DRENPA-3360 file (N, C-alpha, C; in nm, 2 decimals, always signed):
BEGIN
1 = MSKLTEYD = -2.89/-1.40/-0.78/-2.83/-1.48/-0.67/-2.68/-1.47/-0.66 ~ -2.63/-1.44/-0.54/-2.48/-1.42/-0.53/-2.42/-1.56/-0.54 ~ -2.29/-1.56/-0.56/-2.21/-1.68/-0.57/-2.22/-1.76/-0.43 ~ -2.20/-1.68/-0.33/-2.20/-1.74/-0.19/-2.34/-1.81/-0.17 ~ -2.45/-1.75/-0.21/-2.58/-1.81/-0.19/-2.59/-1.94/-0.28 ~ -2.53/-1.93/-0.40/-2.53/-2.05/-0.48/-2.45/-2.16/-0.41 ~ -2.34/-2.13/-0.35/-2.25/-2.23/-0.29/-2.33/-2.28/-0.17 ~ -2.40/-2.20/-0.09/-2.48/-2.25/+0.02/-2.58/-2.35/-0.02;
9 = ATAGRRGL = -2.64/-2.32/-0.14/-2.74/-2.42/-0.19/-2.68/-2.55/-0.23 ~ -2.57/-2.54/-0.30/-2.49/-2.66/-0.34/-2.45/-2.74/-0.21 ~ -2.40/-2.67/-0.11/-2.36/-2.74/+0.01/-2.48/-2.81/+0.08 ~ -2.60/-2.74/+0.07/-2.72/-2.79/+0.13/-2.76/-2.92/+0.07 ~ -2.75/-2.93/-0.07/-2.79/-3.05/-0.14/-2.69/-3.16/-0.11 ~ -2.57/-3.13/-0.08/-2.47/-3.23/-0.04/-2.48/-3.27/+0.11 ~ -2.56/-3.20/+0.19/-2.58/-3.23/+0.33/-2.46/-3.18/+0.41 ~ -2.39/-3.07/+0.37/-2.28/-3.02/+0.45/-2.32/-2.94/+0.57;
17 = GDRRSVHR = -2.44/-2.90/+0.58/-2.49/-2.83/+0.70/-2.47/-2.68/+0.69 ~ -2.46/-2.61/+0.80/-2.45/-2.47/+0.81/-2.31/-2.42/+0.77 ~ -2.30/-2.30/+0.71/-2.17/-2.24/+0.68/-2.10/-2.19/+0.81 ~ -1.97/-2.22/+0.81/-1.89/-2.18/+0.93/-1.80/-2.06/+0.89 ~ -1.73/-2.06/+0.78/-1.64/-1.95/+0.75/-1.62/-1.94/+0.60 ~ -1.58/-1.83/+0.55/-1.55/-1.80/+0.41/-1.41/-1.75/+0.39 ~ -1.33/-1.81/+0.30/-1.19/-1.78/+0.28/-1.17/-1.75/+0.13 ~ -1.16/-1.63/+0.09/-1.14/-1.59/-0.05/-0.99/-1.61/-0.09;
25 = VYRRLPWM = -0.97/-1.64/-0.21/-0.84/-1.67/-0.27/-0.80/-1.55/-0.36 ~ -0.68/-1.50/-0.35/-0.64/-1.39/-0.43/-0.51/-1.42/-0.50 ~ -0.47/-1.35/-0.60/-0.34/-1.37/-0.66/-0.27/-1.23/-0.64 ~ -0.14/-1.24/-0.61/-0.07/-1.12/-0.59/-0.01/-1.06/-0.72 ~ +0.02/-0.93/-0.71/+0.10/-0.87/-0.82/+0.23/-0.82/-0.77 ~ +0.33/-0.91/-0.75/+0.45/-0.87/-0.68/+0.53/-0.76/-0.75 ~ +0.51/-0.75/-0.89/+0.59/-0.65/-0.96/+0.54/-0.51/-0.92 ~ +0.41/-0.50/-0.88/+0.36/-0.37/-0.84/+0.43/-0.32/-0.71;
33 = EILLVPAA = +0.47/-0.42/-0.62/+0.54/-0.38/-0.50/+0.67/-0.30/-0.52 ~ +0.73/-0.33/-0.64/+0.85/-0.26/-0.67/+0.83/-0.11/-0.69 ~ +0.71/-0.08/-0.73/+0.68/+0.07/-0.75/+0.67/+0.14/-0.62 ~ +0.66/+0.07/-0.51/+0.65/+0.14/-0.38/+0.78/+0.21/-0.35 ~ +0.90/+0.16/-0.39/+1.02/+0.22/-0.35/+1.04/+0.35/-0.42 ~ +1.04/+0.36/-0.56/+1.05/+0.49/-0.62/+0.94/+0.59/-0.58 ~ +0.82/+0.54/-0.56/+0.71/+0.63/-0.52/+0.74/+0.69/-0.38 ~ +0.78/+0.60/-0.29/+0.82/+0.65/-0.16/+0.93/+0.76/-0.16;
41 = MAAVIAYL = +1.03/+0.73/-0.24/+1.14/+0.82/-0.26/+1.10/+0.96/-0.32 ~ +1.01/+0.95/-0.42/+0.96/+1.07/-0.48/+0.87/+1.15/-0.38 ~ +0.80/+1.08/-0.30/+0.71/+1.15/-0.20/+0.80/+1.22/-0.10 ~ +0.91/+1.16/-0.05/+0.99/+1.22/+0.05/+1.07/+1.34/-0.01 ~ +1.12/+1.32/-0.13/+1.19/+1.43/-0.19/+1.10/+1.55/-0.22 ~ +0.97/+1.52/-0.26/+0.88/+1.63/-0.28/+0.84/+1.70/-0.15 ~ +0.83/+1.63/-0.05/+0.80/+1.69/+0.08/+0.91/+1.78/+0.13 ~ +1.04/+1.73/+0.12/+1.15/+1.80/+0.17/+1.19/+1.92/+0.08;
49 = TLKSPFLY = +1.17/+1.92/-0.05/+1.21/+2.02/-0.13/+1.10/+2.12/-0.17 ~ +0.99/+2.07/-0.21/+0.88/+2.16/-0.25/+0.80/+2.22/-0.14 ~ +0.78/+2.14/-0.04/+0.71/+2.19/+0.08/+0.58/+2.25/+0.05 ~ +0.51/+2.20/-0.05/+0.38/+2.25/-0.09/+0.28/+2.13/-0.10 ~ +0.18/+2.13/-0.02/+0.09/+2.01/-0.03/+0.02/+2.00/-0.16 ~ +0.01/+2.11/-0.23/-0.06/+2.10/-0.37/+0.03/+2.03/-0.47 ~ +0.17/+2.03/-0.44/+0.26/+1.97/-0.53/+0.29/+1.82/-0.50 ~ +0.29/+1.79/-0.37/+0.33/+1.65/-0.34/+0.21/+1.56/-0.31;
57 = VPVVAGLV = +0.09/+1.62/-0.31/-0.03/+1.53/-0.29/-0.04/+1.43/-0.41 ~ -0.02/+1.47/-0.53/-0.03/+1.37/-0.64/+0.07/+1.25/-0.62 ~ +0.19/+1.29/-0.57/+0.29/+1.18/-0.55/+0.25/+1.09/-0.44 ~ +0.19/+1.15/-0.33/+0.14/+1.06/-0.22/+0.03/+0.98/-0.27 ~ -0.06/+1.03/-0.35/-0.17/+0.96/-0.41/-0.12/+0.84/-0.49 ~ -0.01/+0.87/-0.57/+0.05/+0.76/-0.65/+0.11/+0.65/-0.56 ~ +0.17/+0.69/-0.44/+0.22/+0.60/-0.35/+0.11/+0.51/-0.29 ~ +0.00/+0.57/-0.25/-0.11/+0.50/-0.20/-0.16/+0.40/-0.30;
65 = YAGFAGLR = -0.18/+0.44/-0.43/-0.23/+0.36/-0.53/-0.13/+0.24/-0.55 ~ +0.00/+0.26/-0.55/+0.10/+0.16/-0.57/+0.09/+0.06/-0.46 ~ +0.07/+0.11/-0.34/+0.06/+0.02/-0.22/-0.07/-0.06/-0.23 ~ -0.18/+0.00/-0.27/-0.30/-0.08/-0.28/-0.29/-0.18/-0.39 ~ -0.24/-0.15/-0.51/-0.23/-0.24/-0.62/-0.13/-0.35/-0.59 ~ -0.02/-0.32/-0.52/+0.08/-0.42/-0.49/+0.04/-0.51/-0.38 ~ -0.02/-0.46/-0.27/-0.04/-0.54/-0.16/-0.18/-0.60/-0.16 ~ -0.28/-0.53/-0.22/-0.41/-0.59/-0.24/-0.40/-0.70/-0.34;
73 = RIPPAEGV = -0.49/-0.80/-0.32/-0.49/-0.92/-0.41/-0.62/-0.92/-0.49 ~ -0.61/-0.97/-0.61/-0.72/-0.98/-0.70/-0.76/-1.12/-0.72 ~ -0.89/-1.15/-0.75/-0.92/-1.29/-0.76/-0.85/-1.36/-0.88 ~ -0.82/-1.49/-0.87/-0.75/-1.56/-0.98/-0.85/-1.58/-1.10 ~ -0.79/-1.59/-1.22/-0.87/-1.61/-1.34/-0.91/-1.75/-1.35 ~ -0.84/-1.84/-1.28/-0.88/-1.99/-1.29/-0.83/-2.05/-1.16 ~ -0.87/-2.18/-1.14/-0.84/-2.24/-1.02/-0.95/-2.21/-0.91 ~ -0.91/-2.24/-0.79/-1.00/-2.21/-0.67/-1.01/-2.07/-0.64;
81 = RMAVVYEG = -1.12/-2.01/-0.63/-1.14/-1.87/-0.60/-1.19/-1.85/-0.46 ~ -1.25/-1.95/-0.40/-1.31/-1.93/-0.27/-1.32/-2.07/-0.20 ~ -1.28/-2.08/-0.07/-1.30/-2.20/+0.01/-1.40/-2.16/+0.12 ~ -1.50/-2.24/+0.12/-1.61/-2.22/+0.22/-1.62/-2.34/+0.31 ~ -1.60/-2.32/+0.44/-1.61/-2.43/+0.54/-1.75/-2.44/+0.59 ~ -1.80/-2.56/+0.59/-1.93/-2.59/+0.65/-1.92/-2.69/+0.76 ~ -2.03/-2.71/+0.83/-2.03/-2.80/+0.94/-1.99/-2.94/+0.90 ~ -2.03/-2.98/+0.78/-2.00/-3.12/+0.74/-1.89/-3.13/+0.64;
89 = GVLLGRPR = -1.82/-3.03/+0.60/-1.72/-3.04/+0.49/-1.68/-2.90/+0.44 ~ -1.62/-2.91/+0.32/-1.57/-2.78/+0.26/-1.61/-2.78/+0.12 ~ -1.63/-2.66/+0.07/-1.67/-2.63/-0.07/-1.56/-2.54/-0.13 ~ -1.51/-2.58/-0.25/-1.41/-2.50/-0.33/-1.48/-2.44/-0.45 ~ -1.50/-2.31/-0.45/-1.56/-2.24/-0.56/-1.46/-2.21/-0.67 ~ -1.50/-2.22/-0.80/-1.41/-2.20/-0.91/-1.48/-2.11/-1.01 ~ -1.41/-2.02/-1.07/-1.47/-1.93/-1.17/-1.51/-2.01/-1.30 ~ -1.63/-1.98/-1.35/-1.68/-2.05/-1.47/-1.68/-2.20/-1.46;
97 = AEPVTYAW = -1.70/-2.25/-1.34/-1.71/-2.40/-1.33/-1.79/-2.43/-1.20 ~ -1.84/-2.55/-1.20/-1.92/-2.60/-1.08/-1.82/-2.61/-0.96 ~ -1.87/-2.58/-0.84/-1.79/-2.59/-0.72/-1.76/-2.74/-0.69 ~ -1.65/-2.76/-0.62/-1.62/-2.90/-0.58/-1.64/-2.91/-0.43 ~ -1.71/-3.01/-0.38/-1.74/-3.03/-0.24/-1.67/-3.16/-0.19 ~ -1.63/-3.15/-0.06/-1.58/-3.26/+0.00/-1.64/-3.27/+0.14 ~ -1.71/-3.38/+0.17/-1.75/-3.40/+0.31/-1.63/-3.45/+0.39 ~ -1.63/-3.43/+0.52/-1.51/-3.46/+0.60/-1.47/-3.60/+0.58;
105 = QEIASTGH = -1.56/-3.69/+0.57/-1.52/-3.83/+0.55/-1.46/-3.86/+0.42 ~ -1.47/-3.77/+0.33/-1.41/-3.78/+0.19/-1.27/-3.73/+0.19 ~ -1.22/-3.67/+0.30/-1.08/-3.61/+0.30/-0.99/-3.70/+0.39 ~ -0.89/-3.75/+0.33/-0.79/-3.84/+0.40/-0.71/-3.76/+0.50 ~ -0.66/-3.65/+0.46/-0.57/-3.57/+0.55/-0.56/-3.43/+0.49 ~ -0.50/-3.34/+0.57/-0.48/-3.20/+0.53/-0.34/-3.16/+0.57 ~ -0.29/-3.05/+0.51/-0.15/-3.01/+0.55/-0.14/-2.86/+0.53 ~ -0.05/-2.80/+0.60/-0.03/-2.65/+0.60/+0.12/-2.62/+0.61;
113 = DLGASDIG = +0.17/-2.54/+0.51/+0.31/-2.50/+0.51/+0.32/-2.35/+0.52 ~ +0.38/-2.30/+0.62/+0.40/-2.15/+0.63/+0.48/-2.09/+0.52 ~ +0.44/-1.98/+0.48/+0.52/-1.91/+0.37/+0.63/-1.82/+0.43 ~ +0.71/-1.77/+0.34/+0.82/-1.68/+0.38/+0.85/-1.58/+0.27 ~ +0.90/-1.47/+0.30/+0.93/-1.37/+0.20/+1.06/-1.30/+0.24 ~ +1.12/-1.25/+0.14/+1.25/-1.18/+0.16/+1.27/-1.07/+0.05 ~ +1.31/-0.95/+0.10/+1.33/-0.84/+0.01/+1.47/-0.79/+0.03 ~ +1.55/-0.78/-0.08/+1.69/-0.73/-0.07/+1.73/-0.67/-0.20;
121 = LASGGLRI = +1.85/-0.62/-0.20/+1.91/-0.55/-0.32/+1.99/-0.65/-0.40 ~ +1.97/-0.64/-0.53/+2.05/-0.73/-0.62/+2.10/-0.64/-0.74 ~ +2.19/-0.70/-0.82/+2.23/-0.62/-0.93/+2.12/-0.59/-1.02 ~ +2.10/-0.46/-1.05/+1.99/-0.42/-1.14/+1.87/-0.37/-1.06 ~ +1.87/-0.37/-0.93/+1.76/-0.32/-0.86/+1.72/-0.40/-0.74 ~ +1.59/-0.39/-0.71/+1.53/-0.46/-0.59/+1.50/-0.60/-0.63 ~ +1.52/-0.69/-0.53/+1.49/-0.83/-0.55/+1.39/-0.87/-0.45 ~ +1.28/-0.93/-0.49/+1.17/-0.97/-0.40/+1.15/-1.12/-0.43;
129 = TERAAVTA = +1.17/-1.20/-0.32/+1.14/-1.34/-0.34/+1.03/-1.38/-0.23 ~ +0.94/-1.46/-0.27/+0.83/-1.50/-0.18/+0.79/-1.64/-0.20 ~ +0.77/-1.71/-0.09/+0.71/-1.84/-0.09/+0.58/-1.84/-0.02 ~ +0.47/-1.86/-0.09/+0.34/-1.84/-0.03/+0.31/-1.95/+0.07 ~ +0.23/-1.92/+0.17/+0.18/-2.02/+0.26/+0.08/-2.11/+0.18 ~ +0.08/-2.24/+0.20/+0.01/-2.33/+0.12/-0.07/-2.42/+0.22 ~ -0.20/-2.44/+0.18/-0.28/-2.54/+0.25/-0.32/-2.65/+0.15 ~ -0.31/-2.77/+0.19/-0.34/-2.88/+0.10/-0.44/-2.97/+0.16;
137 = IWPAGREE = -0.52/-3.03/+0.06/-0.63/-3.12/+0.10/-0.60/-3.25/+0.02 ~ -0.59/-3.36/+0.09/-0.58/-3.49/+0.02/-0.71/-3.56/+0.02 ~ -0.79/-3.56/-0.09/-0.91/-3.64/-0.09/-0.88/-3.79/-0.08 ~ -0.97/-3.86/-0.02/-0.95/-4.00/+0.00/-0.94/-4.07/-0.14 ~ -0.84/-4.16/-0.15/-0.83/-4.23/-0.28/-0.75/-4.16/-0.38 ~ -0.70/-4.04/-0.35/-0.62/-3.97/-0.45/-0.48/-3.94/-0.40 ~ -0.38/-3.95/-0.49/-0.24/-3.93/-0.44/-0.21/-3.78/-0.45 ~ -0.26/-3.70/-0.55/-0.23/-3.56/-0.56/-0.33/-3.48/-0.48;
145 = PVVLAHVV = -0.27/-3.38/-0.40/-0.36/-3.30/-0.32/-0.42/-3.18/-0.40 ~ -0.52/-3.12/-0.34/-0.57/-3.00/-0.39/-0.50/-2.89/-0.31 ~ -0.43/-2.80/-0.38/-0.34/-2.70/-0.31/-0.40/-2.56/-0.32 ~ -0.41/-2.50/-0.20/-0.46/-2.36/-0.20/-0.35/-2.27/-0.15 ~ -0.33/-2.16/-0.22/-0.23/-2.06/-0.18/-0.29/-1.92/-0.19 ~ -0.23/-1.82/-0.12/-0.28/-1.68/-0.12/-0.43/-1.68/-0.07 ~ -0.46/-1.74/+0.04/-0.59/-1.75/+0.09/-0.60/-1.65/+0.21 ~ -0.71/-1.57/+0.21/-0.73/-1.48/+0.32/-0.76/-1.56/+0.45;
153 = RQNKLAEA = -0.69/-1.53/+0.56/-0.70/-1.60/+0.69/-0.67/-1.75/+0.67 ~ -0.55/-1.77/+0.60/-0.52/-1.91/+0.56/-0.49/-2.00/+0.69 ~ -0.43/-1.94/+0.79/-0.41/-2.02/+0.91/-0.55/-2.07/+0.97 ~ -0.65/-1.98/+0.97/-0.78/-2.02/+1.02/-0.84/-2.13/+0.93 ~ -0.82/-2.12/+0.80/-0.87/-2.23/+0.71/-0.80/-2.36/+0.74 ~ -0.67/-2.36/+0.76/-0.60/-2.48/+0.80/-0.65/-2.54/+0.93 ~ -0.67/-2.45/+1.03/-0.73/-2.50/+1.15/-0.86/-2.56/+1.14 ~ -0.95/-2.50/+1.06/-1.08/-2.55/+1.04/-1.08/-2.68/+0.97;
161 = LEAGVRPR = -1.00/-2.70/+0.87/-0.99/-2.82/+0.79/-0.94/-2.94/+0.89 ~ -0.84/-2.91/+0.97/-0.79/-3.01/+1.06/-0.89/-3.05/+1.16 ~ -0.96/-2.95/+1.21/-1.07/-2.98/+1.31/-1.18/-3.07/+1.25 ~ -1.21/-3.05/+1.12/-1.31/-3.13/+1.05/-1.27/-3.27/+1.03 ~ -1.14/-3.29/+0.99/-1.10/-3.43/+0.97/-1.05/-3.50/+1.09 ~ -1.02/-3.43/+1.20/-0.96/-3.49/+1.32/-1.03/-3.61/+1.37 ~ -1.16/-3.61/+1.40/-1.23/-3.73/+1.46/-1.21/-3.85/+1.37 ~ -1.23/-3.84/+1.24/-1.23/-3.95/+1.15/-1.08/-4.00/+1.13;
169 = LLERLRAT = -0.99/-3.90/+1.13/-0.85/-3.94/+1.11/-0.80/-4.02/+1.23 ~ -0.84/-3.98/+1.35/-0.80/-4.05/+1.47/-0.86/-4.19/+1.47 ~ -0.99/-4.20/+1.42/-1.05/-4.34/+1.41/-0.97/-4.42/+1.31 ~ -0.93/-4.37/+1.20/-0.86/-4.44/+1.10/-0.72/-4.49/+1.15 ~ -0.65/-4.40/+1.23/-0.52/-4.44/+1.28/-0.54/-4.55/+1.39 ~ -0.64/-4.54/+1.47/-0.67/-4.65/+1.57/-0.70/-4.78/+1.50 ~ -0.79/-4.77/+1.40/-0.83/-4.89/+1.33/-0.71/-4.96/+1.26 ~ -0.62/-4.88/+1.20/-0.50/-4.93/+1.13/-0.41/-5.00/+1.23;
177 = LDTEGTVR = -0.39/-4.94/+1.35/-0.31/-5.00/+1.45/-0.37/-5.13/+1.50 ~ -0.50/-5.14/+1.51/-0.56/-5.26/+1.56/-0.55/-5.37/+1.46 ~ -0.57/-5.34/+1.33/-0.57/-5.44/+1.23/-0.43/-5.48/+1.18 ~ -0.35/-5.38/+1.16/-0.22/-5.41/+1.10/-0.10/-5.41/+1.20 ~ -0.12/-5.35/+1.32/-0.01/-5.35/+1.42/+0.09/-5.23/+1.40 ~ +0.09/-5.17/+1.28/+0.18/-5.06/+1.26/+0.11/-4.95/+1.18 ~ +0.13/-4.82/+1.22/+0.07/-4.71/+1.15/+0.19/-4.63/+1.10 ~ +0.19/-4.60/+0.97/+0.29/-4.53/+0.90/+0.24/-4.39/+0.87;
185 = VGDLDVTD = +0.31/-4.29/+0.93/+0.28/-4.15/+0.90/+0.41/-4.08/+0.86 ~ +0.42/-4.04/+0.74/+0.55/-3.98/+0.70/+0.66/-4.08/+0.71 ~ +0.77/-4.03/+0.77/+0.88/-4.12/+0.80/+0.88/-4.18/+0.94 ~ +0.76/-4.19/+1.00/+0.74/-4.23/+1.13/+0.65/-4.35/+1.13 ~ +0.69/-4.46/+1.21/+0.60/-4.57/+1.23/+0.56/-4.58/+1.38 ~ +0.44/-4.61/+1.40/+0.38/-4.62/+1.54/+0.33/-4.76/+1.56 ~ +0.38/-4.82/+1.67/+0.33/-4.95/+1.71/+0.29/-4.95/+1.86 ~ +0.25/-5.06/+1.91/+0.22/-5.07/+2.05/+0.34/-5.06/+2.14;
193 = EGVTLRGG = +0.46/-5.09/+2.08/+0.59/-5.09/+2.16/+0.66/-4.95/+2.15 ~ +0.62/-4.87/+2.06/+0.69/-4.74/+2.05/+0.68/-4.68/+1.91 ~ +0.78/-4.60/+1.88/+0.78/-4.54/+1.74/+0.92/-4.57/+1.68 ~ +0.92/-4.57/+1.55/+1.04/-4.59/+1.47/+1.06/-4.48/+1.37 ~ +1.18/-4.42/+1.38/+1.21/-4.31/+1.28/+1.29/-4.38/+1.17 ~ +1.23/-4.39/+1.06/+1.29/-4.47/+0.95/+1.41/-4.40/+0.89 ~ +1.43/-4.27/+0.91/+1.55/-4.21/+0.86/+1.66/-4.20/+0.97 ~ +1.63/-4.25/+1.09/+1.73/-4.24/+1.20/+1.73/-4.11/+1.26;
201 = LPGTAAAP = +1.80/-4.10/+1.38/+1.82/-3.97/+1.45/+1.93/-3.89/+1.38 ~ +1.92/-3.76/+1.38/+2.03/-3.67/+1.33/+2.16/-3.70/+1.39 ~ +2.27/-3.71/+1.31/+2.40/-3.74/+1.36/+2.43/-3.88/+1.38 ~ +2.34/-3.97/+1.35/+2.36/-4.11/+1.36/+2.35/-4.18/+1.22 ~ +2.37/-4.31/+1.22/+2.36/-4.38/+1.09/+2.22/-4.37/+1.04 ~ +2.21/-4.39/+0.91/+2.08/-4.38/+0.85/+1.98/-4.49/+0.88 ~ +2.03/-4.59/+0.95/+1.94/-4.70/+0.99/+1.82/-4.65/+1.07 ~ +1.71/-4.72/+1.06/+1.59/-4.68/+1.14/+1.62/-4.68/+1.29;
209 = AVIGWPEL = +1.57/-4.58/+1.36/+1.59/-4.57/+1.50/+1.46/-4.61/+1.57 ~ +1.47/-4.72/+1.64/+1.35/-4.78/+1.71/+1.35/-4.72/+1.86 ~ +1.25/-4.65/+1.89/+1.24/-4.58/+2.02/+1.12/-4.64/+2.10 ~ +1.15/-4.71/+2.20/+1.04/-4.77/+2.29/+0.98/-4.66/+2.37 ~ +0.87/-4.69/+2.43/+0.80/-4.58/+2.51/+0.88/-4.53/+2.62 ~ +0.96/-4.61/+2.69/+1.04/-4.56/+2.80/+1.15/-4.46/+2.75 ~ +1.20/-4.48/+2.63/+1.30/-4.39/+2.57/+1.24/-4.26/+2.51 ~ +1.11/-4.26/+2.49/+1.05/-4.14/+2.42/+1.02/-4.04/+2.53;
217 = AATTVFGP = +1.10/-3.93/+2.52/+1.08/-3.82/+2.62/+0.95/-3.74/+2.59 ~ +0.93/-3.70/+2.47/+0.81/-3.62/+2.44/+0.79/-3.61/+2.29 ~ +0.67/-3.58/+2.25/+0.64/-3.55/+2.11/+0.56/-3.42/+2.11 ~ +0.61/-3.32/+2.03/+0.55/-3.19/+2.03/+0.53/-3.15/+1.88 ~ +0.43/-3.07/+1.86/+0.40/-3.01/+1.73/+0.50/-2.89/+1.71 ~ +0.58/-2.90/+1.60/+0.67/-2.80/+1.57/+0.64/-2.75/+1.43 ~ +0.55/-2.65/+1.42/+0.50/-2.61/+1.29/+0.38/-2.68/+1.26 ~ +0.30/-2.63/+1.16/+0.17/-2.69/+1.13/+0.18/-2.83/+1.08;
225 = SRLRVRTS = +0.29/-2.87/+1.01/+0.29/-3.00/+0.95/+0.43/-3.07/+0.99 ~ +0.47/-3.05/+1.11/+0.60/-3.10/+1.15/+0.59/-3.15/+1.30 ~ +0.63/-3.27/+1.32/+0.63/-3.33/+1.46/+0.77/-3.34/+1.51 ~ +0.79/-3.30/+1.63/+0.93/-3.31/+1.69/+0.93/-3.42/+1.79 ~ +1.02/-3.52/+1.77/+1.03/-3.63/+1.86/+1.16/-3.62/+1.94 ~ +1.14/-3.62/+2.07/+1.26/-3.60/+2.16/+1.29/-3.73/+2.23 ~ +1.41/-3.77/+2.23/+1.46/-3.89/+2.30/+1.58/-3.85/+2.39 ~ +1.63/-3.95/+2.47/+1.75/-3.92/+2.55/+1.87/-3.91/+2.46;
233 = AGRCDVPV = +1.86/-3.96/+2.33/+1.98/-3.95/+2.24/+1.97/-3.83/+2.15 ~ +1.86/-3.75/+2.15/+1.85/-3.64/+2.07/+1.71/-3.61/+2.03 ~ +1.69/-3.53/+1.92/+1.56/-3.50/+1.88/+1.56/-3.50/+1.73 ~ +1.44/-3.52/+1.67/+1.42/-3.53/+1.53/+1.29/-3.46/+1.49 ~ +1.29/-3.38/+1.38/+1.17/-3.32/+1.33/+1.12/-3.40/+1.21 ~ +1.00/-3.45/+1.22/+0.95/-3.54/+1.11/+0.83/-3.47/+1.04 ~ +0.84/-3.44/+0.91/+0.72/-3.38/+0.84/+0.61/-3.48/+0.83 ~ +0.49/-3.45/+0.88/+0.37/-3.53/+0.88/+0.25/-3.44/+0.85;
241 = RNAAVVRD = +0.15/-3.50/+0.79/+0.03/-3.43/+0.77/-0.05/-3.43/+0.91 ~ -0.12/-3.32/+0.94/-0.20/-3.32/+1.06/-0.12/-3.36/+1.18 ~ -0.01/-3.28/+1.20/+0.08/-3.31/+1.31/+0.02/-3.32/+1.44 ~ -0.07/-3.23/+1.47/-0.14/-3.23/+1.60/-0.22/-3.35/+1.63 ~ -0.29/-3.40/+1.52/-0.36/-3.53/+1.54/-0.27/-3.64/+1.56 ~ -0.16/-3.65/+1.48/-0.07/-3.76/+1.50/+0.00/-3.76/+1.63 ~ +0.03/-3.64/+1.68/+0.09/-3.63/+1.82/-0.01/-3.68/+1.92 ~ -0.14/-3.65/+1.91/-0.23/-3.70/+2.01/-0.25/-3.85/+2.00;
249 = FIEETREL = -0.24/-3.90/+1.88/-0.25/-4.05/+1.86/-0.13/-4.12/+1.92 ~ -0.01/-4.06/+1.91/+0.11/-4.12/+1.97/+0.09/-4.12/+2.12 ~ +0.05/-4.01/+2.17/+0.04/-4.00/+2.32/-0.07/-4.09/+2.37 ~ -0.17/-4.10/+2.30/-0.28/-4.19/+2.34/-0.23/-4.34/+2.34 ~ -0.16/-4.37/+2.23/-0.11/-4.51/+2.22/+0.00/-4.54/+2.33 ~ +0.08/-4.44/+2.37/+0.17/-4.45/+2.47/+0.11/-4.48/+2.61 ~ +0.00/-4.40/+2.64/-0.07/-4.42/+2.76/-0.14/-4.56/+2.78 ~ -0.18/-4.61/+2.66/-0.24/-4.74/+2.67/-0.14/-4.86/+2.68;
257 = NV = -0.01/-4.83/+2.66/+0.08/-4.94/+2.65/+0.20/-4.92/+2.75 ~ +0.19/-4.82/+2.84/+0.30/-4.81/+2.94/+0.25/-4.86/+3.07;
% end
C-alpha cells in the first residue's frame, strides 16, 4: 500500500472526505547550485576551444547533473513530507510517524509569506541568499503555527487552505463582533463604527488612528497576508492572517453600518 493510499484511509476515518490536491515537500541543496557556474563556464570553454562533441559532452552532462541536483528537491528526513488537501480538511504526512490531520473547523487561521532569492558576487566567490515561501497553519487553541516551506505548488496550497477555513473564519469574525463589539485582527480593530489602526498611519504619531466608515476609502489585499487600508490621510499596510477574508469581513461590516 502506497503512502498516499494510507493517507486517504486515515483521512477517511477522520471524515475528511475526498482528496482534492497533493503537495509534496522538498528540501533544497543550495550549495549544489554553486556548481552550475563553473560547470557552465567549462562547457562554454570546451565548446569554443575543442569544438568536438565527443569532448564537451561529458562537461555538458556534468552541467545537467549539477542543475538537476541543485534545482531538484529531495524529501526531508524529518518534519512534514507531504500536505494533502481533502474536502473537509488537510493531512500532513511525516516520515516514520503517524500523519497529522486537521478538519477545517480545527484550524483557527492560515497565512502565507512569499519567498525571495538573490544571487550576487561576494568576496571569495558567489553568494546565494534565499528566503523560502512559507505557509502556516494555526490550529485552534495553539499559539505556535505549523509551518510549511519548500512546498510544490505552494501558492495553490495556501489558496486551498484559505478556501477551507474561509466560511468558518467569517462566522467567527461575525460572532465576535456581535458578542464583543470589537474584532481584533493583527494591528487592526473592526467595530460597527469603523476600523482602528493601533499603530497609527505612517508619518503620524504612534497613537491609534480611528477611521470611521466615511473616511475609509478602500481596503485591498496587498500580498497573501497583508491588508492595505486607504484613507483620505494616507494608506497603511497591515499584516493579517487570511487577508482576503478579513477584507471581505470589513467590507461586509461597512455595508451593514453605512
